[in-house]
C-alpha positions in Angstrom: 117.6 75.2 83.9 115.9 76.8 80.8 112.4 78.0 80.5 111.5 74.9 78.4 112.2 72.7 81.5 110.2 74.9 83.9 106.9 73.1 84.7 103.8 75.3 85.3 103.6 74.1 89.0 107.3 74.3 89.6 108.2 77.7 91.1 111.6 76.4 92.2 112.5 75.7 88.6 111.4 79.1 87.5 113.5 80.7 90.2 116.6 78.9 89.1 116.0 79.8 85.5 115.5 83.5 86.3 118.7 83.6 88.3 120.5 82.0 85.4 119.3 85.0 83.2 116.9 82.9 81.0 114.9 85.5 79.1 111.9 83.3 78.5 111.8 82.3 82.1 111.9 86.0 83.1 109.0 86.8 80.7 107.0 83.9 82.1 107.7 84.9 85.7 106.5 88.5 84.9 103.3 87.1 83.3 102.8 85.0 86.5 103.3 88.0 88.7 100.9 90.2 86.7 98.2 87.5 86.7 95.0 88.3 88.7 94.2 84.6 89.3 94.3 83.5 92.9 96.2 80.3 92.1 98.8 82.3 90.1 99.2 84.8 92.9 100.2 82.0 95.4 102.9 80.8 92.9 104.0 84.3 92.2 104.5 85.0 95.9 106.6 81.8 96.2 108.8 82.9 93.2 109.2 86.5 94.5 110.0 85.4 98.0 112.8 83.1 96.7 114.2 85.8 94.4 114.0 88.7 96.9 117.5 88.1 98.4 118.9 88.4 94.9 117.3 91.7 94.1 118.0 95.3 95.0 121.4 95.7 93.3 120.3 97.6 90.2 120.0 101.3 89.7 116.3 102.1 89.4 115.4 105.1 87.2 112.0 106.5 86.4 111.5 108.2 83.1 108.5 110.5 82.8 107.3 113.3 80.6 104.2 114.5 78.7 103.2 112.8 75.4 105.5 114.1 72.6 108.5 114.7 74.9 110.2 111.8 73.2 110.4 109.3 76.1 110.6 106.1 73.9 113.1 107.7 71.5 115.3 108.9 74.4 115.1 105.5 76.2 116.2 103.6 73.1 119.2 105.9 72.6 120.0 105.9 76.3 119.6 102.1 76.6 121.9 101.5 73.6 124.5 103.8 75.3 124.3 101.8 78.5 124.6 98.4 76.8 127.5 99.9 74.9 129.1 100.4 78.3 128.7 96.7 79.1 125.6 97.2 81.3 122.4 95.1 81.1 119.3 97.2 80.8 115.7 96.3 81.6 112.9 98.7 80.4 109.5 98.4 82.1 107.3 100.4 79.7 103.8 101.1 81.0 101.2 101.9 78.4 97.9 103.7 79.1 94.9 101.5 79.3 91.5 102.4 78.0 89.0 103.1 80.7 86.2 101.9 78.4 87.6 98.6 77.2 90.6 98.0 79.5 92.8 97.5 76.4 96.3 98.8 75.9 98.4 99.3 72.8 101.7 97.9 74.3 103.7 99.2 71.4 107.0 100.1 73.1 108.8 97.1 71.5 107.9 98.5 68.1 109.0 102.0 69.1 112.3 100.7 70.5 113.1 98.3 67.7 116.9 98.6 67.9 117.0 98.3 71.7 114.6 95.3 71.6 117.1 93.4 69.4 120.0 94.1 71.8 121.0 91.0 73.7 121.8 93.0 76.8 118.4 94.7 76.9 115.0 93.5 78.0 111.8 95.4 77.2 108.6 94.5 78.9 105.4 96.6 78.2 102.6 96.4 80.7 99.2 98.0 80.8 98.7 100.7 83.4 95.1 99.5 84.1 93.4 101.7 86.6 96.5 102.4 88.7 97.2 106.1 89.3 100.6 107.5 88.6 101.1 105.9 85.2 102.5 102.6 86.6 101.0 99.1 86.9 100.3 97.7 90.3 102.9 95.0 89.9 105.6 97.2 88.5 107.6 97.0 91.8 107.5 93.2 91.7 108.5 93.1 88.0 111.4 95.3 89.0 112.5 92.8 91.6 112.4 90.0 89.0 114.6 91.9 86.5 117.1 92.7 89.2 117.3 89.0 90.3 117.9 88.2 86.6 121.0 90.2 86.7 120.1 93.5 85.1 122.2 96.5 86.1 119.8 99.3 85.3 116.0 99.2 85.4 114.2 102.0 83.6 110.5 102.6 84.3 108.8 104.5 81.5 105.6 106.0 82.7 102.4 107.0 81.0 103.0 110.6 81.7 99.5 112.0 80.9 99.0 114.3 83.8 98.3 111.8 86.6 100.2 112.1 89.9 103.7 110.9 89.3 104.3 110.4 93.0 103.7 106.6 92.4 106.8 106.5 90.2 109.1 108.3 92.6 108.0 105.8 95.3 109.7 102.9 93.5 112.8 104.3 91.8 116.1 105.8 93.0 116.1 108.6 90.5 113.2 110.4 88.8 114.1 111.9 85.4 111.6 114.3 83.8 111.8 114.8 80.0 110.5 118.1 78.5 110.3 119.4 75.0 112.1 122.6 74.0 109.7 125.4 74.3 111.1 127.8 76.9 108.6 129.6 79.1 105.5 128.3 77.3 106.4 124.7 78.2 107.4 125.7 81.7 103.9 127.0 82.4 102.5 123.6 81.5 104.7 121.7 84.0 103.1 121.2 87.4 105.3 122.3 90.3 104.7 119.0 92.1 106.2 117.0 89.2 109.3 119.3 89.0 109.8 118.9 92.8 110.0 115.2 92.3 112.6 115.4 89.5 116.3 114.6 90.2 117.2 115.4 86.6 115.4 117.4 83.9 116.3 116.6 80.3 115.3 119.0 77.5 114.8 116.7 74.5 115.1 117.3 70.8 118.1 119.7 71.3 119.2 119.5 67.6 118.8 121.3 64.4 116.6 124.4 64.4 115.5 123.6 68.0 119.0 124.1 69.5 118.3 127.8 70.5 114.9 126.9 72.0 116.5 124.0 73.9 119.1 126.3 75.4 116.4 128.8 76.5 114.4 126.0 78.0 117.5 124.8 80.0 117.9 128.3 81.3 114.2 128.7 82.2 114.1 125.4 84.1 117.3 126.1 85.9 115.9 129.4 87.0 112.6 127.7 88.2 114.5 125.1 90.1 116.4 127.7 92.1 113.1 128.8 93.6 112.3 125.2 94.9 113.7 123.4 97.9 115.9 120.5 96.7 114.9 116.9 97.6 118.3 116.3 99.1 120.4 119.0 100.8 123.4 119.9 98.7 122.2 117.9 95.7 120.1 120.2 93.6 118.4 118.8 90.4 120.3 119.4 87.2 119.0 120.4 83.8 120.7 119.0 80.6 119.9 119.2 76.9 119.8 115.9 75.0 119.2 114.8 71.4 118.4 111.1 70.7 118.5 111.9 67.0 122.0 113.5 67.1 123.0 111.3 70.0 124.3 114.3 72.0 124.0 114.8 75.7 123.2 111.1 76.2 126.6 110.3 77.8 126.4 113.4 79.9 122.9 112.5 81.1 124.1 109.1 82.3 127.1 110.6 84.0 124.8 113.0 85.9 122.6 110.1 86.9 125.5 107.9 88.0 127.1 110.7 90.0 123.8 111.5 91.8 123.2 107.8 92.5 126.7 107.5 94.0 126.2 110.6 96.1 122.8 109.3 97.4 124.4 105.9 98.3 127.4 107.5 100.0 125.3 109.9 102.0 122.9 107.3 103.2 120.0 108.8 101.3 119.5 105.8 99.1 119.1 103.3 102.0 116.6 105.6 103.7 114.8 106.2 100.4 114.3 102.5 99.7 113.3 101.8 103.2 110.6 104.5 103.0 109.5 103.1 99.6 109.1 99.6 101.0 107.0 101.0 103.8 104.7 102.8 101.4 104.5 99.7 99.2 103.4 97.7 102.2 100.6 100.1 103.1 99.5 100.5 99.5 99.2 96.7 99.2 97.3 96.7 102.5 94.7 99.0 101.0 94.5 97.1 97.8 94.2 93.7 99.5 91.5 95.1 101.9 89.4 96.3 98.9 89.8 92.9 97.2 88.7 91.1 100.4 85.6 93.4 100.7 84.7 92.6 97.1 85.2 88.9 97.5 82.9 88.6 100.6 79.3 88.0 99.4 77.6 89.6 102.4 79.9 92.7 102.3 79.5 93.0 98.5 75.7 93.0 99.0 76.0 95.7 101.8 78.3 97.7 99.5 75.6 97.8 96.8 73.1 99.1 99.4 75.3 101.9 100.9 76.5 102.8 97.4 72.8 103.4 96.4 72.4 105.6 99.6 75.4 107.7 98.7 74.2 108.1 95.1 70.8 109.2 96.3 72.4 111.8 98.6 71.1 110.2 101.8 74.5 109.1 103.2 78.0 110.6 103.3 80.7 108.6 101.6 82.8 108.6 104.7 79.9 107.3 106.8 79.1 104.7 104.1 82.7 103.5 104.1 82.8 103.1 107.8 79.6 101.2 107.9 80.8 98.9 105.2 84.1 98.2 107.1 82.0 97.5 110.3 79.8 95.1 108.3 82.9 93.3 107.0 84.4 93.0 110.4 81.2 91.6 111.7 81.0 89.0 108.9 84.6 87.8 109.3 84.3 87.6 113.1 81.0 85.7 113.0 
């Protein structure tokens, strides 16, 4: 069944089309999942529930790095390398949203023009919204959709603007950090917490006049990593130089990722990692759904305005205000 034959109220038809690899059906399913409308959420849950048994087989890789590190340029070269190996690649590129207007540029398809035209690649830009960690709230669910559609590798490109990257590591198998060649100066600007999350560090732009700087940066990061406890015993993070322009180090980077992913699977780390991620996902959604329920209840919303005013006036502690609001909500729902 193609996307043209999928009726708006027919989640079963959409499921069949996504499983068949229909790109337009996949795009429409993602739009449905990302919708904030209550009716769409019901349909989205039906689609996701049906597709869940068909997901989970892809290699999930998070790509992060500060602006200017060359994430999009690397991902395009890396994605083309993977499709050249006969793999199907999905790129979930999350763009930063304006806190003032809520708007997002969503320009990754423009930045990855060659990869966007590749029949074995699928690029989906999404706005980060107000979600911390540089990922959208529904990124996990979109990942499941692409896996069910038959993609072998799912790349999640994050905003990478200094927010906590923990959210990214909680949904991928491997966390790859891109850094620009700058030696010790750049090293000072990388937070220890982000480096501790990294399974692989890639020093980008290792070409031309920057080759010596890239080599020094590799040595500096390797030295820094020796001072940190590895995420997995016996599997320390690696540092590799890459150049998307000269197309050097790309194959080696993939070999390092594939070898680490295999080691994680063989050692049982991957199974435990995904189980822990599912647990965290559940509790994150619990918090989000609770906040939505509080906002949707008229009596609780009115009480929220009152206690918020008390907090702002300095007459009530936020913790006490939150507890009183929950108590008011419980009283309203049990009445």
